[in-house]
C-alpha positions as CSV (number, residue, x, y, z in Angstrom):
1,M,-134.3,-31.9,28.7
2,Q,-134.5,-29.9,25.5
3,F,-136.0,-30.8,22.1
4,S,-137.7,-29.0,19.2
5,F,-140.0,-30.1,16.4
6,E,-141.8,-28.5,13.4
7,V,-145.6,-28.3,13.1
8,G,-147.5,-27.5,9.9
9,E,-147.3,-28.3,6.2
10,H,-147.7,-24.9,4.5
11,E,-147.4,-22.7,7.6
12,K,-144.4,-24.0,9.5
13,H,-143.9,-23.3,13.2
14,L,-141.0,-24.4,15.5
15,V,-142.0,-25.7,18.9
16,S,-139.2,-25.9,21.5
17,L,-139.4,-27.4,25.0
18,N,-136.9,-26.7,27.8
19,F,-137.3,-28.5,31.1
20,D,-134.7,-27.7,33.8
21,Q,-134.8,-30.7,36.3
22,M,-132.7,-28.9,38.9
23,I,-134.8,-25.7,39.1
24,G,-138.2,-27.2,38.1
25,T,-139.0,-24.8,35.3
26,M,-140.9,-25.9,32.2
27,R,-140.8,-23.6,29.2
28,I,-142.4,-24.2,25.8
29,Y,-141.9,-21.8,22.9
30,V,-143.6,-21.5,19.5
31,D,-141.5,-19.6,17.1
32,N,-139.5,-18.1,20.0
33,Q,-142.7,-16.9,21.7
34,E,-143.2,-18.4,25.2
35,V,-146.5,-20.2,25.5
36,V,-145.8,-22.1,28.7
37,N,-143.7,-20.9,31.7
38,E,-144.3,-23.1,34.8
39,L,-142.4,-23.7,38.0
40,R,-143.0,-27.1,39.6
41,M,-141.3,-28.0,42.8
42,F,-143.4,-31.0,43.6
43,S,-146.0,-33.0,41.8
44,I,-148.2,-35.9,42.9
45,S,-149.4,-36.8,39.4
46,L,-147.3,-39.0,37.1
47,V,-148.5,-37.3,33.9
48,K,-148.6,-33.6,33.2
49,T,-150.1,-32.4,29.9
50,Y,-149.5,-29.1,28.1
51,D,-152.1,-28.2,25.4
52,F,-151.9,-25.3,23.0
53,V,-152.8,-24.3,19.4
54,V,-150.1,-23.5,16.8
55,G,-150.8,-21.5,13.6
56,V,-153.1,-18.8,12.3
57,N,-154.4,-20.0,8.9
58,E,-153.3,-23.6,9.4
59,R,-154.2,-24.3,13.0
60,H,-152.9,-27.4,14.8
61,A,-153.7,-28.7,18.3
62,V,-150.5,-29.6,20.1
63,R,-150.3,-31.7,23.2
64,I,-147.1,-32.6,25.1
65,E,-147.3,-35.2,27.8
66,K,-144.5,-35.4,30.4
67,R,-144.5,-38.7,32.2
68,R,-142.4,-39.5,35.2
69,K,-141.6,-42.6,37.1
70,L,-142.7,-43.1,40.7
71,F,-141.2,-40.9,43.4
72,L,-137.4,-40.7,43.2
73,A,-137.3,-43.6,40.7
74,G,-135.8,-43.0,37.3
75,L,-135.4,-39.3,37.3
76,R,-133.4,-39.7,34.2
77,N,-136.1,-41.7,32.5
78,Q,-138.9,-39.2,32.0
79,K,-140.9,-39.6,28.8
80,Y,-142.2,-36.9,26.6
81,R,-144.9,-37.7,24.1
82,V,-145.9,-35.2,21.4
83,F,-149.3,-35.2,19.7
84,V,-150.4,-33.0,16.8
85,D,-154.1,-33.0,16.0
86,G,-154.5,-36.1,18.2
87,Q,-151.8,-38.1,16.5
88,L,-148.6,-39.2,18.3
89,I,-145.7,-37.8,16.2
90,R,-142.7,-38.3,18.5
91,E,-141.5,-39.6,21.8
92,Y,-138.5,-38.3,23.7
93,E,-136.8,-39.8,26.7
94,G,-134.4,-38.2,29.1
95,M,-134.0,-35.9,32.0
């Protein structure tokens, strides 16, 4: 699963997510700088959250929630919810 979105009004930043289902790597970038690099082979929890701050003068709290179905159910139907400053701005669904 891959997607990108912009954060900020005056100070724009590009946040990109790349999750490789086969390998289990989650990478999140802000302006091409890696902020999350995680390898997950197995997880008990259904929701994994990634929190980070974007910006220098115009700071925004970003949270990405990755939700999965129960074990071996709906691998293709993972949901990603993106929050900026506590407000839901987008939802993505896919692998």
